[in-house]
C-alpha positions, 0 to 999 in steps of 0.5 A: 620775424614780423619786424624783419618782413616789415623792414624788408617791405620798406626797403623794396617800397623805397627801391620801387620809388626810385624806378617806377616815377621815370617810367611813368613820366616816360608814359606821360611824355609819350602822351604829350608828344602824341597830343602835340603832333595831333594839334600841329597837324590840325592847325596845318589842315586848318590853314590850308582849308582857310586858304582854299576858301580865300581862293574861292572868294577871290575867284581864284578857283572854281567851285568844283575845284574848291569842293574837290580840294576840300574833300581831299583835305578832309580825307587826309586829315581823317587818314592821319588821325586814324594812323596816329590812333593806330599807332598809339592804341595798345592791344585790346588786352592791354586796354582791358587791363588799363595800360595806355602806354609802354611806360605804364606796362613797364612800370607795372611789370617792374612793380611786380617783378622786383618784389617777387624776385627779391623774396625768391632770391632771399629764400634761395641765398638767405637763411630764413631758419635764422629768423625763427624764435628758437634760432634767435634765442640760440644766438642771443644765448651764444652772444651773451655767453661770449659777452660774459666769457671774461666775466671774472676779469671784468668784475675784478676791473669793475670792483677796482673802479668802484673801490676808487669811487668809494674812496672819493664818496664813502657815503654812497650806500648803493655803491657799498652794496654793489661791492659787497655783492660782487665780492660775495659772488667772488667768494671773498666773504670777509671783504664782502661783509665789511663792504655790507657793514658800511652799506648797512650803516648808511641804509639801515632799513633796506631788507635785502641789504640786511639779508645779504649782509647776514648771509655774507656774515654767515659765509665768513663764519664757516657757514654758521649763522650766529647771533649777529647774523640772526639779529640782521635777519630779524631786522630785514624781516621787520623792514620787509616781511615778505623778503624771501632771502630773509625768511629763508635764513630765519627758517634755517636759523630756527631749524639749526637751533632745533626750533622746528615748528618756528622754522616751519612758520618761516618756510611757509610764509616763503613757500607762498611767495615762490612760483608753484612747481618750481625747483626751489618751491619743491625744495622748500616743500620737502624742507617743510615736511622734514621740519614737520616731522622732526617737530612731531617726533616722527622720522623725516620722510625717506626721500626728504634728506637723502634727495638733496644729499644724493645729488653729486657730480663725481669725477677725476682731475688729471694734469697733462704731462706737458704742464707738469713743469709749470706748477708747484706741488703747493699750488692750489687746485679749485674744482667747481660746478656751475649752472649751464644756464644762469649766474656763473657763480659756483654752485659747489667748489672744493679746494685741494693742492697740485701735489694731490693730482690726479684727484678723485672729487665728488661735489654736492650741496654741502660745498655750496658757495651760498645757501640759496644756490645749490647743486641739487637745484640745477638740472645741468652743470658745467664742471671745471678745475683751475690750478691757481699760483696765488691761491685766490679764488678769482682767476689770475694771469698764469692760472691753468684751467 
């Protein structure tokens, strides 16, 4: 908001620079004209006095007439000077304010009125509330939402271009990494795993790449961490002991194998890296407590497991009668939930067929598209349903949503 007023002040000053100089020049011109008139009058009276003195020396006038004429000239000169001063002199109040001419007074009035009138006009016709941080944040969020409204189509186009570029330059490790992450976001895990494989062959010590590769491999394997994905996780931790995703996956692998003490070790290292009090940190703390309880033979805390499992979104998907003729019974139905704020990737997704409609659904953490993004971590979600002719998770032309 401060920047706005600075810019507005600069525009006002620029406008005044166009208006004030002519007014000030007019004042100087008037002063110059008055000075010239005074000089001319003085010169005329001087010439008349010289002429009168020559007449006296040449005995053309008597001394008495000379004295009388001189007094008359001096009296006229005095009267003219007083008249000019009266006409040029401003009122006493104006003299106190330093105004010496009409131009300067006008310039002063304009210099005050223009900025004041501009500000008052803005507050009358403008919308100052738009400049508040809250309004600017909302406008930015709306612009971002509009910009990413067609993200799936844009991502699909970018993926096509990236694949063509990688055909020309297959040694581009970063390009393969970006392709893998893009395909992962679209839940095309087999293709994402293949892209990550090529990237990892070119950049074998990139911890984040190895962790993403292991995660994608697990998702393609029915969300199970096998020996190959665990080996990738260990390589990632060796390359970067503080890689958060690798620590999370390592703890998960140990937990699933029943090695609860080892799982606690990995997750405690991860917890130290998370923002204190965040939802992710709280979830991790609950996981650690559960693993500790299982390691010691104690039953898990009453709220540890049910807390996440109890978070669900329920509802019913119906098909409008007018759309019944546009679908086939075996068309795929995707029902998903994504965070209201943040990435558009689904936090939970389920698949059915059009013949199942109307369909009652329940989305929970067991339907997460990736382990690190769960429904229980979001305070507000948007639920959507889409009927796909192709059966592809990626939106296609002709889909109903």
